[in-house]
C-alpha positions as CSV (number, residue, x, y, z in Angstrom):
1,M,0.0,0.0,0.0
2,N,2.8,2.4,-0.8
3,R,1.1,4.0,-3.8
4,V,0.5,7.3,-2.1
5,E,3.2,9.8,-3.0
6,L,3.9,12.8,-0.9
7,H,5.1,15.7,-3.0
8,H,7.0,18.1,-1.0
9,D,5.9,21.2,-3.0
10,K,2.1,20.3,-2.7
11,I,2.0,20.2,1.1
12,K,0.2,23.2,2.6
13,V,1.3,24.2,6.1
14,N,-0.3,26.6,8.5
15,S,1.5,29.9,8.4
16,S,-0.5,31.7,11.1
17,E,1.8,33.5,13.5
18,D,-0.8,33.2,16.2
19,D,-0.8,29.4,16.0
20,K,3.0,29.3,16.0
21,A,3.0,31.4,19.2
22,A,0.4,29.2,20.8
23,D,2.5,26.0,20.1
24,T,4.5,26.1,23.3
25,T,5.5,22.5,23.1
26,N,7.1,22.8,19.7
27,Q,5.5,19.5,18.6
28,L,3.8,20.8,15.4
29,P,5.8,21.1,12.2
30,W,5.8,24.4,10.5
31,T,7.7,23.7,7.3
32,Q,6.8,21.5,4.3
33,A,9.8,19.3,4.9
34,A,8.9,18.8,8.6
35,V,5.3,18.1,7.7
36,K,6.3,15.5,5.2
37,K,8.7,13.9,7.7
38,Q,5.9,13.7,10.3
39,M,3.4,12.3,7.8
40,E,5.9,9.6,6.8
41,H,6.4,8.8,10.5
42,V,2.7,8.5,11.1
43,N,2.3,6.4,8.0
44,K,5.0,4.0,9.2
45,C,3.4,3.7,12.7
46,V,0.0,3.0,11.2
47,K,1.4,0.3,8.9
48,D,3.4,-1.3,11.7
49,G,0.4,-1.3,14.0
50,S,-1.9,-2.8,11.4
51,K,0.5,-5.6,10.6
52,T,0.8,-6.4,14.3
53,F,-2.9,-6.3,14.8
54,L,-3.5,-8.7,11.9
55,K,-0.9,-11.1,13.1
56,K,-2.5,-11.3,16.6
57,E,-6.0,-11.4,15.1
58,Y,-5.1,-14.4,12.8
59,T,-3.3,-16.1,15.6
60,Y,-6.4,-16.0,17.9
61,L,-8.6,-17.0,15.0
62,T,-6.5,-20.0,14.3
63,I,-6.5,-21.1,17.9
64,F,-10.3,-20.6,18.1
65,C,-10.8,-22.7,14.9
66,I,-8.6,-25.5,16.2
67,F,-10.4,-25.7,19.6
68,F,-13.8,-25.4,17.9
69,A,-12.9,-28.3,15.5
70,I,-11.8,-30.4,18.5
71,I,-15.1,-29.7,20.3
72,L,-17.1,-30.6,17.2
73,L,-15.1,-33.8,16.7
74,V,-15.7,-34.8,20.3
75,A,-19.4,-33.7,20.6
76,V,-20.8,-34.9,17.3
77,D,-21.9,-38.5,17.1
78,Q,-19.7,-40.0,14.4
79,P,-21.3,-42.7,12.2
80,W,-18.1,-44.7,11.6
């Protein structure tokens, strides 16, 4: 899913001096390069988190299916 391209020159940043003065923690990016860097960081975090979530989800689903299959095998009267 890396088909999104971030073009440095198309990023619009907030240039309000009031907002810059209100940012006392200096956590917000104020240049196009800094915005792009932060967007790439957020993109990486989302990708990593989604991959981790899916691994855990499929692991739990596999365990559930195995236990459910065992319960079915034991509980159902088998004709053979």
